[in-house]
N, C-alpha and C positions, 0 to 999 in steps of 0.2 A: 504493499499499500505505500504509494507515495503522494507527495502533494498535488503533484500534476495528475495523479488519477484522480483526487479528491475534487479539484477544481473544475476537471472536465465533468465530471459526475454532476455538480452543483449547475453548471450550464445547461447540460442535457435536461435535468429535473425542471429548468426554470424555462426552458425553451420548448419540452417535450417534444423534441426532434433531434436525432442524430445528425442529419442533414443540415439544420440550421446553424448548430454548432460549427459542424465540418467547416461551412461556408465561412462564417466568422473568424474560425482558426486559421482558414487557408489551407486546409488538410483535405485527407478523404475521409468519407463515412466509414469505412473499416476501422481507420486509426482511432477514431473517436469510440467506437465500439470496443477496441481493445482495451481501454482504460476502465471502461463500466465491467468488460468481462473478467478483468483482473479483479476488480473488486469483490465480486460475485462469487469466483472461486475462491478466494481467500476467506470470505464470510461464510460460505457455505449456502447461502440463500440468493433468491432473485431480487434483485432491487428495483429493475424496470419491467413492465409488463411491454412487450413489443407488440405493436398494433399495426393495422394495415396503413394507418395514417398517423405517425408519431408515436410516442410511447407514454405510460402513465406510471406512477410511482407506487411501488408496492408499500404495504405498511413497514417492512423493514427497511426498505428504502427511505421512507419518510423519517425514520430514526437517524438514520445515518445523514441524511440531508440536515436535520437539525443541527446535530452535534458537529457536522463538519463546517456548518455556516458558522457557528460561534467559534471553533477553534481556529479556520481560515481568518475570521475577522480580527482574533486576538493577535494572531502572527503578523496581520497585515498593519496592525496599528504598532506592534512592536518594530516591524522592517523599517516603518515611516520614521519613527522617532530614532533609530540608529542612523537612516541616512541623515536626518538632519543634523545629528551630532558629528557626522563624518563630514558632511559636505556644507554645513551652516546653510546660506542662502542659495546654494547651488541645487542642480537638481532640474526637473519638467514638471509640466503639468500639462495634461492631456485633455482636450476638449472636443466631445464630439457633437457637431450642431450642422443644422442646413448651410447651404451655401450662402444666403444673403443675410441669414442671421447677424453675423460680425459686423457686416456694414449698418444695420438699422440697431442694433442693441449695444454692441459692444467697443466701439471705436474709442470711447473716452475712458471706458473702465482698463482697457489696454493699457494706454497712457497711465493712467493713475497707477496699475498694479506694476508695471514696469519701473516707475520710479520707486515704489516700495520693494520689489525684488527685482533688481536689475540683472541678476544671473540665473534666474530661472528660465528655462525654455519652454515658451510657449507652443504647445504643439496642437493645431487645429485640425479635426480628421470630418472632412466633409461627408455628412451623412445625410442624404435628402429623405429619410422616412424616420418615422419613431422606431420602427422594427431595427433599422441598421443602428440606430444610436442606442438602443438597448443591448444589441448585440455587442456593440463596441465596449461596452460597461461590463457585461459578463465575462468577456474572455480578456480584461483588462488592457484593451488598447487604448481605453480612455479611463481618466478619472471622475469626470464630469460629463452631463450632456444636457444640452439645454434641449428642453422639448415642450409640446404642448402637453398639459396634464391629462392623464387617463387613469382610470379606475380600474383597469384589466391587465395592468403588467405586474407579473410574478416575480418576487424575490429582487426587487428595485425599491430603493427609497425614493420618494418625490418631495419636492418642497416649492411650492407655489409661490411665485414672487411677484407678477402682474395679472390683473384682471383686464383684458383689453378689449375696449369696444370695438363691434363691427360699424365700418361706416361704407357707404356708398361711394363709388368712385365711378365720377362722369367726365365726359369733354370739358373744358372751361366754358365751351360756346352753349353747352346743353341749358335748356330752361330750368331743369333741376337744380343746376350749379349756383343758382342765387337763394337757395332755400337754406335758412340757417339748421333745418333738420328734415328729414321726412319719414312718414309713417310706412309700414310695412304694405299696406293697402296700396299706398303710392308707386311702388316700384314693382308690381305684379306684371306679367306679360311682356316682360322686357329680355332681349337675350344676353346671357349673363356669360362672362369669360371666367370659368372655373378650374380648381386643381382637381386632380384625378380622384375618384369616388374612394380609393384606397387610403387617401391621404386624412389622417387624425383629426387635423382642423375642418377640412371640409365635411367630414361626416358629422362632427359638431355643429357645423355652422347649419347644414342642412336638417339637423334634428332640430335645433333652435326656431327656425323658419318653420318647419311643420308643425310646431307647438303653436304658431301663432296664423297656422292656416295657410303658409305659401309654400310652393315646391319650385325651386329652382329649374328654369328651363336653359340648358345649356347650349350656346352657340360654339364656343371654342374652349379647348382645355389645354392647360399648360401645366409646366411642373413647379412653379412658384409664383408667389404674389407680385415680385416685381415685374416678371414678363406678362401677368395679368395686366397690371396699369398702363405698361407701355403699349399695349394692345387697345385698351380703351383709348388712349391718346390717338392711335391710327382708325378709331373708328369702328373698331369690330364688334363692340357691346360695353356693357356697363361690367362692372366688378364689385364683389363686395368683400373687403380686405379687413384685417386689422388695422388700427388707426394708426400706429405707429409707422407702417410702412406706407400707407396712405398719404399721410401728414407730409412725410419725408419727401416724397415724390411731388407732391403738390406746390413745394417751395420753388421747384425750378422746371417743371413739366406742366402741358397744357392740359391739366387735369384739375379737379375740384373733389374734395372729401367732405361727405354730409353724413353726420351724426343720423342713426336708425332708431328712432324710437321703439322702446319695448322689446327690444332683442339682447336677450342673453350675451354677455361678454365670453370670451375665450381665454383660459388661463396658461399662462406660461412661467416655466420656472425650471428648477435645476432635478436631475436625477443621478444618483451613485448608489453604488452597490451596498455602500454603509457608511452614511456620512460622519459617523464618529471616528471611521478609520482614515479618513482622508489627512492628507498632509496639512500643516498649519498655513503654508501658501494657498492651498486649496481652499480651505475654510474662508481666507481672507479675501479669495477672489469672490467666492458667493458674496459674501458681505459687501465687497466694493460693489458689486452690481446693484445689490439691493439699495444701496445708499444714491446710486447714481440714478436707478427709476424713479426713485423718491424725488430726486431733485427735479427730473423733468414732467412728472405725472402731471402736476396742475396745467402746465401750458399746454399739454396734448392731452388732457380729459381721460387719464385712465387713473385705476387704483393699484397700489402697491398693498399686498396683503403680509 
């Protein structure tokens, strides 16, 4: 039984899939399976139940999962402390996030953090989906991930930081651009530029709209909100995006961002395997981010939680 066996076992339990862990690790599925088989052979009991689609944790597997989680967490904390003793302010901080998030949320945070930790190497890993962000955490390719909050993630801790209103994005010459706010019934029957249906934030947007009796009619689909806003400017339709992205674009593009009355906001924040096992630098990054969001929240009309 090795630390690597236990780490892989935890990742498989949380992902409920050998293939997902293999993909995240950059190895083959049989290689991942060998780690679990070695544990099962040593302990003499099945730890996972193989199914046609993924795996399920057995009762014995749940016992090992809980024990390994606590043990590896304690080791991680000890390793972090030793690294700090050895390297002082040196080291690295890995952050998994979408490609446009750094531009909209983290520019000033990077400057402030760099002043505090000039020797820490910041490694940003582009992960354009919640699934990839979580995989990066599970296989320890990232210390933190900036995500849309989601109640269905197993084995990962989350801390919401901001609740961001949704806004309607239209061309600056659209009649709606003159309004201070719009109601949901005012924006029906219009073609919208949307993110893919698998996107966590897109799912949450559509669920919030359905609660208010509206269903989006998609005319164009893109991978990120920045592209959606640029296509609004080109006249391909309207978009509903988080306020931060829209207001940033409205300052220098020919679009307008209009608050939508009565639409539940979307929450963004940080995810980690265990926040208590993060290095001091990582914890300071999270706090610096929260303080920066609080500084600009009144100006752009969102809440810090």
